[in-house]
N, C-alpha and C positions, 0 to 999 in steps of 0.2 A: 504494500500500500504506500501511497505517496503523501498521505495526510500527516506529514511530520509535525505540522503546527496545528493540527486539529481541524483544518478547514479545507475546502476546495479552492480552486483557482491558483494553486502554487505552480506556476509555469516553470520556474527555475528548477525546482525539484523534479518536475516531470521531464524536463529536457535532459537532466543528468541521468534519470532512471531509464528513459526510453530511447535516447539518442535521436530525438526529433527536435529541430530548432523551435524554440518557444513561440516564435511568430507563426509557425505552421500548424499549431494545434487548433482544433475546434473544441472549445472548452464547454463541456456539458457538466462540469463539476462545480461551476459557479453560476448562481441564478441571476443573471444580468439580462436586462431587456435587449433582445437581439436587434432591435431597431437602431441601437447605438444612441448616443446623446442627440437631442434635438439640435439641428444645425445652428440655430441662433444662440444656443447655449455655448457651443464651441466657439462661435464668433465672439461672444461676450468674454469668454476666458482669454482668447487671443488678444482682445483689446486690453484686458486687465494686465497683461504681461508688462506693459510699460510702467506700471505702478508698483511692481514688486520691490522697488527701492524704498517703498513706504510700508510701515507697519499696517496690519489689518486692524479694523475697528474692534477693539476688545469687547465692546458691548453689542456687536452684531446688529446695529440698529436698523439699517435698511432692510436686511433680510428678515429680521424678526417682525418688522412692521408689515411687510408684504405677506409673510406666512400667516401672521395673525389675521389679516384681512381675509385671506383665502380660507382659513379655518373658522372664521367668525368668532374669535375669542380675543381677549386682551393680550397684548404683547408681553405683559408681565407673567403670563402663564406659560411662557416658552423658554426653554433652555436650548441653545444651539450647541451641538457637539461635533467633535472630530469623528464622525461616524456614530451610528447607534451604540457601538461598543463603549465609546467614551461616556455617553449618557448613562449606560448601565453602571460603569465604574464610578461615576459621580454620585449616583444614588447609593451605592454601597459605601462610598466614603462618607457621604453626608449622614446616612442613617445608621451606619455602623452596626448592622445586625450580627448577632452571635449565631443564629440558626437561620438557614435559608432553605426554602422548599423548592423543589423542581418536580416536573411531571415527565417521566421518561416515556418514549424517546423525545429529546429536545435539543435545542441549540447548545453546543458544548460550552460556550462561554458563560452560561449561567453558573454552572458549577465551578469552572476554572477561575473566573473572576472572583467568585465568592470566597473560594479557598485562598486566593492570593491576598485578599483583604482580611483574612483571619476568621472567616465564618465556617461553621460546620454545616455540611450539606445533607439534607434529608430528602429522599425521593419516594414517589409512588409510581406505579406503572399504569399507562393507559391500556385499554382493552383492545386487542387486535381487531375483534369483530366490530368495534365502534370506531374504526379508523385510528386507533391508538388514543382516543380520548379517554380520560379518566372520568369516573362517576363524580358528580358534583358533591355528593355526600362525602366521598373519599377525599376530594380536594378540600372541602370544608374542615374535615378532621385534621388534615395536614396543616392547614392555615392556623389552626388553634395551637399547634405545637411549635410554630416557627415565628420569627420576627418579620420575615420578608418572603414573599413567594413570587417566582417568575412564572408567567403564563404566555406561551406563544399563541398569537391570534392574527392570522392563521399560523399554525405551528410548523416549525422546521424540524425534521424533514418530511412531515406527513401531509402538510397542506390543508389540514382541517381547522375549522374554527368552532368555538362554542357559541351558543345562541345569546342574544341580548338579554333574555330573561335569566340565563345562567350567569352571565357576567354581572348583572345587577345584584343577584343573590350573593355572589362572591364578594362584591364591593361592600355589601352590607355586613357580611361576616367579617371582612377585613377591619371595618370600623369597630365592630363589637369586640373583636379579639385583639385589637391594637396591632394588627399585622399589616405591613405595607404590601399592596398588590401591585406588582409591576407587570403591565401588559405590553408585550413586545409585538408591535404592529408593523414590523419592518417590511412585510410583504402585503400589507393591507391595500395599497394602491392598485395592485393587480386585480382586485375584485371590483366588480361593477358597484358603483356607489349605493344602489338600491339593495345590494346583497351584503353589504359590509355590516357586520355585527361589531359595533364599537361604542364605547362609552364617551367618545369625544364630545358629542353634543351636550352632554350633561356632566362632563368631568368636573366642573366647578362645584357640583353638589357633593362630590365624594372626597372625604378627608384623608383617605388612605389609598388612593389610586394614582399611579403615574403611568402615562402612556408613552411609549418610545417608538419612534418611526425613523426610517432610513430614507434618504434621498438617493442613495447610490445605486440601489437595485433597479428601481423603476425608471430612473433617468439615465442609467448606464454610465455613472461617473464614479465607480468604486475607487479609482486611483486618487481621487480628490478627497475622499473621506468627509462625509457630511450627513448628519442626522440631527434629531431634536427630541426633546422630552416635553410633554404637556401635562400640567397638573395645576392645582391651586397655586396661587402666587406665593404663598408662604412656603410650600414645598419646593417650588422652583428656586426660590431665593437660597434655600439650603444647598441645592445642587450647585448653583452658580458660585456660591461662596467657597467651594472646593475646587473650582476650575482653574487650571493654569492659564495665566494671561496669554492671549494670542495662540491658543491651542487650535483655533480654526483659521486657516490661512486665507489670504486675499482671493486666490483663485477659486477656492471652494465657496466662499461667500458670494463671489460674482456669479458663479454657476447657479447657486441657489436662488439668487435674485432673478436670474433669467428664466429659471424653471417655473417661476410664479406667473409668467406672462406668456401669452401666445402659444400655449401648449395643449389647448383643448383637443385639437385634431390628433396630435401625437398620443395623448392619453387614451382617446377613444380607440384609435387604431391598435394600440398596445393591448388593451383589454380584449378587443375582438379577436385579434390574432392569438392571444394566449388561450382563449377558450377553444378556438378551432384547432390549433396545433396540439394542444394538450389532449383533446379527444382523439385526434388522428394518431398520435403517438401511442396512446393507451390501447386503441383498437389493434394496431399492428403488433405491439409487444405481446399482447395476449393471444392474438390469433396465429401469428406466424412463429412466435418463439416460445410459447407456452409459459410466459411470465405471469406472475400475479401482481396486480396493482391495487392501490387504494384510491378512492375518490379524493381529488385535490381541488382546492379553489385558488391555489397559488400558481406561480410560473415554474413549478417543478413537480416531479412525480416520484413517489416512493415505489420501488420495483423489487420484487423478490424473484430471483432467478430460479429456473427449474434445476433439479438435480441432474448431473453432478456438478454444475457450475457453482463457483464461489465468486464473490465480489472481487477478491484479489486476482483470481485467474482472468476474469473478463477485463478488469482494469489494465492488466499487463498486456494482454493481447490487443485490445483496442488502442492502448497508449502507443504501442509500436506502429500502429497505423494512423496516428495523428489525431485520435479521438480521446479526450479525457472524460472520465466519469467519476462520480463521487462514491467511494466505498462507504457503506454505512455499517460495516461490520463492527466498528468500535462504539457505536451508539448503544447505550444501555437500553435494553428492551427490544433490540433488533438482533439479527443473526448474520452469520458469515455469508449468506446468499443475498443480502439486501444491498441495493444501490439506490442512488438518487440521480435522476436525470433532469437537467434544466429543460425548459421548453424554448425552442428556437423557431426560426422561420422555416418555411417549407423546403427551401433549397438546402439548407444545412441538415434538416431532418431527413431528407431523402439520402443524403450522403451518409448520415449516421446508420441508416438501415442497410445501405449497401455494404458498409464496413462490418456491421453486425452480422449480416448474412454470410460474408466471407469467413468471419471468425467461427460462426456456428457450423459451417461446413468443415472447417479444419478440426473442430472438436477440442475438447479439453486436452 
């Protein structure tokens, strides 16, 4: 496996492992919008290059104002971060939980960051037949035992979300038990607005809820690192009090500002393509290769390979052919035959299936 650092998208490690130039890979291991960044966003970043001789705004004022307008909340309820991961780290720093709860399988940074900041991690397991969701009563029991709980919405690597009624119940239990509920909505933008189950419209009502979102996946700018947290102003002030000055650079802020304007057509096209291509990939994986998949609302698919294939074997064979996939063998609650595939455009998806057919014919 090439997930030395616990994540997909590590082209340097893949190049060393498979002998393929990093620029030649089609990367299905990282869940990035295949449309690439909106052209006007790239133009704005290019324009900003001339100002890299100046420090970025430490208060992120222009971007926060535009984002607040888009989200219909006050700018004091937003903390801009160097990716969603920094926002998670700031929450752990600010709240200093001793016990952190997670629901396996989930994004590995929840547990890794928590341990780095001195917390003990407690977990429960989602039910496979429920798309690896955990029962709400089980989550509630866990919340009462920990100081902070991470919840993926939609979850990575499964792509499922909890209902708004379930989220509201958990938010109430969080307040009753004095447990902070951090809802990771990094992939929420890939879901059609009328299907998004989010506490965002009423987040001001909840004293123990922090929402965290990413700009890098949906707008295809992971190299710039940009994310944000949303919560009551008092909570956001705690996060910002722990933030290193200038942790978000000028280019990232400029890109974020550009993403707030003239992106409606790009956003609609992304969501439409994600649904079409995700369904197309699932049908072919199941019909032609005998794989098992789980329903996903995000831009990735959790896949279980048929015997005798393992994730490590398929990753190595596809890697040497220039296709990177994400092994999920190290995820708590999953098995050695589980992989995750990003959803890409039809041209690249067709190439994926050509290479996958070649590998299947070669055999293990």
